[in-house]
C-alpha positions as CSV (number, residue, x, y, z in Angstrom):
1,X,-19.4,51.6,-201.9
2,X,-18.9,49.1,-205.0
3,X,-19.9,45.7,-203.4
4,X,-21.1,42.6,-204.9
5,X,-23.3,41.3,-202.5
6,X,-24.3,44.5,-201.2
7,X,-25.8,45.0,-204.5
8,X,-27.6,42.2,-204.5
9,X,-29.0,42.3,-201.3
10,X,-30.2,45.8,-201.7
11,X,-32.3,44.5,-205.2
12,X,-29.9,46.3,-207.4
13,X,-28.3,43.1,-208.7
14,X,-31.0,40.6,-209.4
15,X,-30.6,37.1,-207.8
16,X,-32.5,33.8,-207.2
17,X,-33.2,34.4,-203.4
18,X,-34.3,31.4,-201.3
19,X,-34.3,33.7,-197.8
20,X,-34.6,36.5,-196.2
21,X,-34.9,38.6,-193.0
22,X,-34.3,41.3,-191.3
23,X,-30.3,40.0,-190.8
24,X,-29.3,38.2,-194.0
25,X,-30.2,36.7,-197.3
26,X,-29.7,33.6,-198.6
27,X,-29.9,33.0,-202.8
28,X,-27.8,30.1,-205.4
29,X,-25.2,30.2,-206.2
30,X,-24.6,31.2,-209.9
31,X,-21.8,28.9,-210.2
32,X,-23.1,25.6,-207.7
33,X,-20.5,23.1,-207.2
34,X,-23.1,20.9,-205.7
35,X,-27.3,19.7,-206.3
36,X,-27.8,22.4,-203.3
37,X,-25.4,25.8,-203.1
38,X,-26.2,28.5,-201.5
39,X,-24.7,31.5,-199.9
40,X,-25.9,33.3,-197.2
41,X,-24.8,36.9,-196.6
42,X,-25.6,39.4,-193.6
43,X,-27.0,42.4,-194.8
44,X,-24.7,44.3,-193.0
45,X,-21.3,44.9,-194.3
46,X,-18.9,42.6,-192.8
47,X,-15.5,42.4,-194.7
48,X,-14.5,38.2,-194.5
49,X,-13.4,36.1,-191.2
50,X,-10.9,38.3,-189.7
51,X,-13.8,41.2,-189.0
52,X,-16.1,38.8,-186.8
53,X,-15.8,40.8,-183.3
54,X,-18.4,40.8,-180.0
55,X,-20.2,43.9,-181.7
56,X,-21.1,42.0,-184.9
57,X,-21.0,37.8,-183.7
58,X,-24.8,37.6,-183.2
59,X,-25.1,37.8,-186.7
60,X,-22.5,35.2,-187.2
61,X,-24.1,33.1,-185.4
62,X,-27.9,33.4,-186.5
63,X,-26.1,32.9,-190.3
64,X,-25.7,29.4,-188.9
65,X,-29.0,29.1,-187.6
66,X,-30.1,30.4,-190.8
67,X,-28.3,27.7,-192.4
68,X,-29.9,25.2,-190.6
69,X,-33.2,26.2,-191.4
70,X,-32.0,26.0,-195.2
71,X,-30.8,22.5,-195.0
72,X,-33.8,21.5,-193.5
73,X,-36.0,23.1,-196.0
74,X,-33.6,21.2,-198.7
75,X,-33.8,18.2,-197.5
76,X,-30.1,17.7,-196.7
77,X,-30.8,14.9,-194.0
78,X,-27.6,12.9,-195.1
79,X,-25.3,15.8,-194.4
80,X,-23.8,19.2,-195.8
81,X,-21.0,21.3,-195.7
82,X,-21.0,24.8,-194.5
83,X,-17.5,27.0,-196.2
84,X,-16.3,30.5,-195.4
85,X,-13.2,31.3,-197.3
86,X,-10.8,34.3,-195.9
87,X,-8.4,36.2,-197.4
88,X,-7.3,36.2,-201.1
89,X,-4.9,33.0,-200.7
90,X,-8.5,31.2,-198.7
91,X,-9.8,32.0,-202.3
92,X,-12.4,34.9,-201.2
93,X,-13.4,36.9,-204.2
94,X,-16.2,38.9,-202.9
95,X,-15.0,40.9,-200.2
96,X,-18.2,40.9,-197.8
97,X,-18.2,37.6,-195.3
98,X,-20.2,35.0,-197.1
99,X,-21.3,31.1,-196.2
100,X,-21.9,28.4,-198.8
101,X,-24.2,25.9,-197.7
102,X,-23.7,23.1,-199.7
103,X,-25.4,19.2,-200.1
104,X,-27.0,16.9,-201.9
105,X,-24.2,15.0,-202.9
106,X,-20.9,13.2,-201.3
107,X,-17.8,15.6,-200.5
108,X,-14.4,14.9,-200.2
109,X,-11.4,16.8,-197.6
110,X,-9.8,18.8,-198.5
111,X,-11.5,19.6,-201.3
112,X,-14.1,18.3,-203.7
């Protein structure tokens, strides 16, 4: 499989890792959109939110537990944003589900 995030998880491509356990890998985004911008990815390859099911939803739940832990460690007590893009039209550029944890600045809605 030629997946960028699978290669990062395997250590084939360097990253700025900030968290890892048996289920997820988290690293700083190379093009941060906020003072804190962390990508949280499952180690198992799930292509997108369309592929979440009863067999892997526990992995997604764990991602949100990790997101809360990282947010606390990064001092994001004033709030943070978690974003997932699903599909090309939504801007998903890597076909391995991932969640952007962003904070440290004020956000607007729907973008920005």
